[in-house]
C-alpha positions in Angstrom: -28.0 44.8 1.2 -26.5 46.7 -1.7 -23.7 49.3 -1.9 -24.0 52.6 -3.7 -21.6 55.5 -4.0 -22.4 59.2 -4.0 -19.8 62.0 -4.1 -17.1 59.4 -3.3 -18.9 58.2 -0.2 -20.2 54.6 0.2 -23.8 54.0 1.4 -25.7 50.9 2.1 -29.2 50.1 0.8 -31.8 47.6 1.9 -33.0 45.8 -1.2 -35.7 43.1 -0.9 -39.1 41.9 -2.2 -42.1 41.0 -0.2 -45.6 40.0 -1.4 -44.9 41.0 -4.9 -43.6 44.5 -3.9 -39.9 45.6 -4.5 -38.2 47.7 -1.8 -35.0 49.6 -2.3 -34.4 52.0 0.5 -31.3 53.7 1.7 -30.2 53.0 5.3 -28.5 56.4 5.4 -25.4 54.7 6.9 -21.8 54.5 5.8 -20.9 52.1 8.6 -21.8 48.5 7.8 -22.7 47.6 11.4 -25.1 50.5 11.7 -26.5 49.8 8.2 -27.4 46.2 9.2 -29.4 47.5 12.2 -31.1 50.2 10.0 -31.9 47.5 7.3 -33.6 45.4 9.9 -35.8 48.3 11.0 -36.6 49.1 7.3 -37.6 45.5 6.7 -39.8 45.4 9.8 -41.6 48.5 8.7 -42.0 47.2 5.2 -43.3 43.8 6.5 -45.9 45.6 8.6 -47.0 47.7 5.6 -47.2 44.6 3.3 -49.3 42.6 5.7 -52.1 45.3 5.6 -52.6 44.6 1.9 -53.2 41.5 -0.1 -50.1 39.6 -1.3 -50.0 39.3 -5.1 -50.9 35.8 -6.3 -50.6 34.2 -2.9 -52.2 33.6 0.5 -51.5 35.2 3.8 -49.6 32.1 4.8 -47.4 32.4 1.7 -46.6 36.0 2.7 -45.8 35.0 6.3 -43.5 32.3 5.1 -41.7 34.8 2.8 -41.3 37.2 5.7 -39.8 34.5 7.9 -37.3 33.5 5.2 -36.2 37.1 4.8 -35.8 37.5 8.5 -33.6 34.4 8.5 -31.5 36.0 5.8 -31.1 39.2 7.7 -29.8 37.3 10.7 -27.4 35.5 8.3 -25.9 38.7 6.9 -22.1 38.4 7.1 -20.2 40.3 9.8 -18.4 42.5 7.3 -19.1 43.7 3.7 -15.8 42.3 2.5 -15.9 41.5 -1.1 -19.0 43.5 -1.9 -18.9 45.9 -4.9 -21.4 48.5 -6.0 -24.6 46.8 -6.8 -23.7 43.5 -5.1 -26.0 42.0 -2.6 -25.5 40.0 0.5 -28.9 38.6 0.0 -27.7 37.0 -3.2 -27.0 33.4 -2.1 -25.3 32.5 -5.4 -22.8 35.4 -5.1 -22.2 34.8 -1.3 -22.5 31.1 -0.5 -20.9 31.6 2.9 -24.1 33.3 4.1 -26.4 30.9 2.3 -29.2 29.0 4.0 -30.1 26.0 1.9 -33.9 26.0 1.8 -35.6 22.8 2.9 -39.1 22.2 4.0 -39.7 20.4 7.3 -41.1 17.5 5.5 -38.0 17.1 3.3 -35.6 17.6 6.2 -37.5 15.2 8.4 -37.2 12.4 5.9 -33.5 12.9 5.5 -33.0 13.1 9.2 -34.8 9.9 9.9 -33.0 8.1 7.2 -29.6 9.2 8.6 -30.5 8.3 12.2 -32.2 4.9 11.5 -29.0 2.8 11.4 -27.8 4.2 14.7 -30.7 4.3 17.1 -33.2 1.8 18.6 -36.6 1.1 17.1 -38.4 2.9 19.9 -36.2 6.0 19.5 -36.8 6.1 15.8 -40.5 5.7 16.4 -40.5 8.7 18.8 -38.6 10.8 16.4 -40.9 10.0 13.6 -44.0 10.6 15.7 -42.8 14.0 16.9 -41.5 15.2 13.5 -44.6 14.1 11.7 -46.7 16.2 14.0 -44.4 19.2 13.5 -44.7 18.8 9.7 -48.4 18.5 9.9 -48.6 21.6 12.1 -46.5 23.6 9.7 -47.2 22.3 6.2 -44.8 23.6 3.5 -42.8 25.6 6.1 -39.1 25.8 5.6 -36.8 24.7 8.4 -35.1 28.1 8.6 -38.4 29.9 9.2 -39.2 28.0 12.4 -38.8 30.2 15.5 -38.6 29.6 19.2 -42.2 30.8 19.5 -43.3 28.3 16.9 -41.6 25.5 18.9 -43.1 26.6 22.2 -46.6 26.8 20.7 -46.2 23.4 19.0 -45.1 21.7 22.2 -47.9 23.3 24.3 -50.5 22.3 21.7 -49.6 18.6 22.2 -51.3 18.5 25.6 -48.9 16.0 27.1 -47.3 15.6 30.5 -44.0 17.2 31.5 -42.0 14.1 30.8 -43.4 13.6 27.3 -43.1 17.3 26.7 -39.4 17.2 27.5 -38.9 14.1 25.3 -40.6 15.8 22.4 -38.5 18.9 23.0 -35.4 16.6 22.9 -36.5 15.1 19.6 -36.9 18.6 18.1 -33.5 19.7 19.5 -31.7 16.8 17.8 -33.6 17.4 14.5 -32.7 21.1 14.4 -29.1 20.4 15.4 -28.9 18.1 12.4 -30.3 20.8 10.2 -27.8 23.3 11.6 -24.8 21.2 10.7 -22.3 22.9 8.3 -22.8 20.0 6.0 -26.4 21.0 5.5 -27.0 24.7 6.5 -30.7 24.3 6.4 -31.1 26.8 9.2 -28.9 29.3 11.0 -30.0 28.6 14.6 -31.6 25.9 16.7 -35.0 27.4 17.7 -35.4 24.9 20.5 -32.7 26.5 22.6 -34.2 28.7 25.3 -37.7 27.1 25.1 -39.4 25.6 28.1 -38.0 22.5 29.7 -39.6 21.0 32.8 -37.7 19.9 35.9 -39.0 16.5 36.8 -38.3 15.2 40.3 -38.4 11.4 40.5 -40.8 10.5 43.2 -42.1 7.2 44.5 -42.4 4.6 41.6 -45.9 3.5 40.7 -46.6 -0.2 41.6 -49.7 -2.3 41.5 -51.2 -4.1 44.5 -51.0 -7.8 45.0 -54.7 -8.1 44.4 -54.4 -6.3 41.0 -51.4 -8.4 40.0 -53.4 -11.5 40.7 -56.4 -10.2 38.8 -54.2 -9.3 35.9 -52.7 -12.8 35.6 -56.1 -14.5 36.0 -57.5 -12.3 33.3 -54.6 -13.2 31.0 -55.2 -16.9 31.4 -58.6 -16.5 29.7 -57.6 -13.8 27.2 -56.8 -14.7 23.6 -56.4 -11.2 22.1 -59.9 -11.4 20.4 -61.5 -13.8 18.0 -59.7 -12.4 14.9 -56.2 -13.0 16.4 -56.7 -16.8 16.5 -54.4 -17.2 19.5 -54.9 -19.6 22.4 -56.1 -18.3 25.7 -53.1 -17.4 27.8 -51.1 -16.3 24.8 -49.8 -13.2 26.6 -49.0 -14.9 29.9 -45.3 -15.4 29.3 -44.7 -11.8 28.5 -46.5 -10.4 31.5 -45.2 -13.1 33.9 -41.6 -12.4 33.0 -42.1 -8.6 33.4 -44.0 -9.0 36.7 -42.1 -11.8 38.4 -38.6 -11.4 36.8 -38.6 -7.6 36.4 -37.5 -7.6 32.8 -37.6 -4.3 31.1 -40.9 -4.4 29.2 -40.5 -2.3 26.0 -42.0 -4.3 23.1 -39.9 -2.4 20.6 -36.5 -3.0 21.9 -36.6 -3.8 25.6 -35.0 -6.8 27.4 -38.2 -8.8 27.0 -38.3 -8.5 23.2 -34.6 -9.3 22.8 -34.9 -12.3 25.1 -38.0 -13.5 23.2 -36.4 -13.1 19.8 -33.1 -14.8 20.9 -32.4 -18.1 19.2 -31.1 -19.3 22.5 -34.2 -18.5 24.6 -34.4 -22.0 26.0 -30.8 -21.7 27.3 -31.3 -18.2 28.6 -34.5 -19.1 30.5 -33.0 -22.2 32.2 -35.9 -23.8 34.1 -33.8 -26.7 35.2 -31.3 -24.6 37.0 -33.9 -22.0 37.9 -32.3 -18.9 36.4 -32.9 -16.4 33.6 -29.6 -15.2 32.1 -29.6 -11.6 30.8 -26.6 -11.3 28.5 -24.9 -8.0 27.6 -26.6 -7.8 24.2 -30.0 -8.2 25.9 -29.4 -5.9 28.9 -30.3 -2.3 28.7 -27.1 -1.4 30.6 -24.8 -3.8 28.6 -23.9 -6.0 31.6 -24.7 -9.6 32.4 -27.0 -10.5 35.2 -29.1 -13.5 36.4 -32.7 -13.5 37.7 -33.8 -16.3 39.9 -36.9 -18.2 38.7 -39.0 -18.4 41.8 -41.6 -21.0 42.5 -44.6 -19.0 41.2 -42.8 -17.9 38.0 -41.7 -21.5 37.4 -45.4 -22.5 37.7 -46.4 -20.0 35.1 -43.7 -21.1 32.7 -44.6 -24.8 33.2 -48.3 -24.1 32.6 -47.6 -21.9 29.6 -44.4 -23.4 28.0 -42.5 -21.1 25.6 -42.5 -23.6 22.8 -46.3 -23.3 22.7 -46.7 -19.7 24.1 -43.9 -17.6 22.6 -42.9 -14.4 24.5 -43.3 -12.2 21.5 -46.3 -12.5 19.1 -46.9 -10.6 15.8 -48.3 -7.1 16.4 -47.2 -7.5 20.0 -47.3 -3.7 20.7 -51.0 -3.5 19.9 -51.8 -6.7 21.9 -50.0 -5.5 25.0 -51.4 -2.0 24.7 -55.0 -3.3 24.9 -54.2 -5.1 28.2 -52.3 -2.1 29.6 -55.2 0.2 28.9 -57.7 -2.2 30.4 -55.8 -2.4 33.7 -54.4 1.2 33.6 -50.8 0.0 33.5 -48.0 2.5 32.9 -44.8 1.4 31.0 -42.6 0.2 33.8 -45.1 -0.5 36.6 -44.7 -4.3 36.4 -40.9 -3.9 36.8 -41.4 -1.5 39.7 -43.8 -4.0 41.3 -41.2 -6.8 41.0 -38.4 -4.8 42.6 -40.6 -3.5 45.5 -41.9 -7.0 46.3 -38.4 -8.5 46.0 -37.1 -6.0 48.6 -40.1 -6.6 50.9 -39.9 -10.4 50.8 -36.2 -11.1 50.9 -34.9 -7.9 52.6 -31.8 -7.7 50.5 -31.1 -4.5 48.6 -28.0 -6.0 47.1 -29.8 -9.1 45.7 -32.6 -6.9 44.3 -30.1 -4.6 42.6 -28.2 -7.6 41.1 -31.4 -9.2 39.7 -33.0 -5.9 38.5 -29.8 -4.5 36.9 -29.9 -1.4 39.1 -27.6 0.1 41.7 -28.1 -0.7 45.3 -28.3 3.1 46.0 -31.1 3.3 43.5 -33.0 0.4 45.1 -32.6 2.0 48.6 -33.7 5.4 47.4 -36.9 4.4 45.5 -38.1 0.9 46.4 -37.6 0.4 50.1 -40.7 -0.1 52.3 -43.3 0.2 49.5 -44.9 -3.2 50.2 -45.8 -5.0 53.5 -44.4 -8.4 54.4 -47.9 -9.9 54.1 -48.5 -8.5 50.6 -45.1 -9.5 49.4 -45.7 -13.1 50.6 -49.0 -13.1 48.7 -47.4 -11.6 45.6 -44.9 -14.4 45.3 -47.6 -16.9 45.7 -49.7 -15.9 42.6 -49.9 -19.0 40.5 -52.0 -20.2 37.5 -55.6 -21.1 38.2 -56.4 -22.6 34.8 -55.1 -25.7 33.1 -54.4 -25.5 29.3 -55.8 -29.0 28.9 -59.3 -27.7 29.8 -60.0 -24.7 27.5 -63.8 -25.0 28.2 -63.1 -23.8 31.7 -61.5 -20.6 30.4 -64.6 -18.6 29.3 -64.2 -14.9 29.2 -67.0 -14.5 31.7 -65.3 -16.6 34.3 -65.1 -14.9 37.7 -61.7 -13.8 38.7 -60.3 -15.1 42.0 -57.0 -14.9 43.8 -55.0 -18.1 44.0 -52.6 -17.3 46.8 -50.5 -19.9 48.7 -47.7 -19.6 51.1 -44.2 -19.6 49.5 
């Protein structure tokens, strides 16, 4: 916006350039507030006119980017024309830094955001941020942060074809990113375009669990599984990971869950105390930062004796890929083994308090979600799932071996 004077009266002009064309049109207004509204209308008309002809030396996408940036600058016009003199422009970012939007592409802003967040968040959170923002950058190559609109965000999220929970998580990633860009220390955008976009309400229903038969099939399969010939692991290499998640209810995230922290602890032999029959989850391992103990019951003791941790470590190289293969093969969701542990614990020992203490949940949460999901008979069978192979006889562990349940009374 510029100021001109005619016969002692002050008028405001809209001065801008789109697609190689220069526009300098009077708003016909002396009042600054009215002039801003008129300038926005002038710009909208000019943008429509310009899009009907070819942009000079650029593509249609270049033109659209230019229009988006100018729209952002119009939104950023100061509330008053204080300090403007005839010929001055509120679009001139060097003259009026208080209204400036520092131009950053999504790719540039993404890299700075991830570098700033990395020291303060978990590996899984960083992975999710990187995955979401890489997709955003790929969807809008060379786009500047301040040109992204709520419509762009909505279209991007819907195009991902994910469920409501993942949709909300990705939306949260974008919200944090644009809040970072919005900070006064950066001024890469004037608004957070995520605000007002769709957010699903997710009612927590009955937790998914696996049947006792499927649990037995899973463990029998793992006894013969060596992650493929190229991995050069012994059959049963994944047994400790899955046994501890299924029969001790450890939180299973390979990136930064309790199972990983336990497996990487230098005191793993003390934390998994087979002699006393308890697993100690210390505050630095626990998701909720509190200490708890999980009883090593007879069947878990049998698994840990058959597959000792000094020969079968809990965490292997490239563990995420190895675990994902098994999860996909059996259709296992992230927390289904933990849910199965809690449900069978409640069904077998009929103590909400004991289940809450061992699982690291509240008793109210256990009562609300895990009560009466498993029959007494199935719970008894679940806690009797034990190894069927002996590690001294690898020839008996062929991949084609028929799977059978090895269930015994507890």
